[in-house]
N, C-alpha and C positions, 0 to 999 in steps of 0.2 A: 584402523585408527579413527577414521571419520571425524566427527566433531567432538570426540572425547577429549577432555582436558584433565590432566593429572597434575597435582601440586605436591611438592615436597617441602618439609620443614617450614610449616606455616605458623604465623601468628596473626593477630588482628590487623597488623599493618602491611605485611607482605609475605610472599612465599619465596624461599631461597631459590627454587627452581620450578618452572612450569613447563609441561610438555603439551604440545598440540600438533597434530598431523606429523609426528615424527621429528619435530624440532624442539630442542631444549633451550629454554630462555633462562639464564641465570641472573639473579639479582646481583647488584654490586657486592662483591666479596671484599671484606676488609680484614686486616690482621688483628689478632688479639694481643700479640707481643709488641706493644707500642714503644718499648725501649730498644728494639732491634733497629739496625740501620735500614736503609731503603732496600738493599739487596735481600736482607733477611726477611723484611716484611713481605717483599714480593714473593720470595720462595714459600713463605707460609701461605699466602693467598693462593698461589698456584697449587699447593697441596689441598686446600679447601675445594678448589675447582675439580681436581682429580677425584676427591671423595664424592662430591655431588654427582659428577658424571657417571661414576661407577654405580651409584644407586639406581640410575636409569639404564644401566647396561651399555654405557657409552664410554668414551675416553678422549684424551686430548687429540688423537689423530683425526677425530671427527669434528673438531672445532671449525666453525664457519667464519666467525668474526670475534674480535676482542677489542674492547675500548678500555685503555689503561689510563686512569686518572692519577696524576701525581701532583704532589703539593709544590714541587720545585723542579722545573725542567732541567736544572743543572744535575739532577739525580738520574737522568735518563740512562746514562751508561751503566749504572747499577741495576736498573730495571732490565736493560738489555742483557746483562750478564746472567741474571737469574732466569730470564725468559729463554735464552739460548741453551742454558744447561738443562732446561725442562722440556722445551718444545720438541715435537716430532719434526725433524727437518724436511721430511718428505710431504708433510701435510700442513704447511704454514697457512694460518687463516688470514683473512683480511684483518688488518690491525691498525689502530690509531693510538697515539699517546697524546694526552691533553693535560695541560696544567690547570688545576682547579683548587679551590678551597675545599678541603675535605672535612670529615666528621669532627676531628679535633686537631689541634696544632701538632700533635705527635703522630697522627695518621699520615703516612707518607704515600700510600698507594691504595687504590680501589680498582677492581677489575670487573667489568661487565662483559659477558660473552654469550654467544649462541652456539649450539652444536647440533649435529644430526644424532639421532639415536642409534 
């Protein structure tokens, strides 16, 4: 692997995922369905993460860390429900949940994570 850097789903502003030295760095993933509740938006974002990791030959069991940004901390139980339904219980990453102003008023969740390949 050396110093090789590979990028996926790039535009002039960002790459959705970058790999270096066997580590995958995912940009903040946000939902498309902004009408969904927090649990639904979270489930959608987790599906996006699955899809990106699969492109690099990885999966959620290789997550190293996740930072979950939410627009309202009162919605954390919905985030946790979706997360627990999705996560590999034997491979929990380091995780933080942070309240933040997100892309739009209807965006309830954004997740940034890193994973091993």
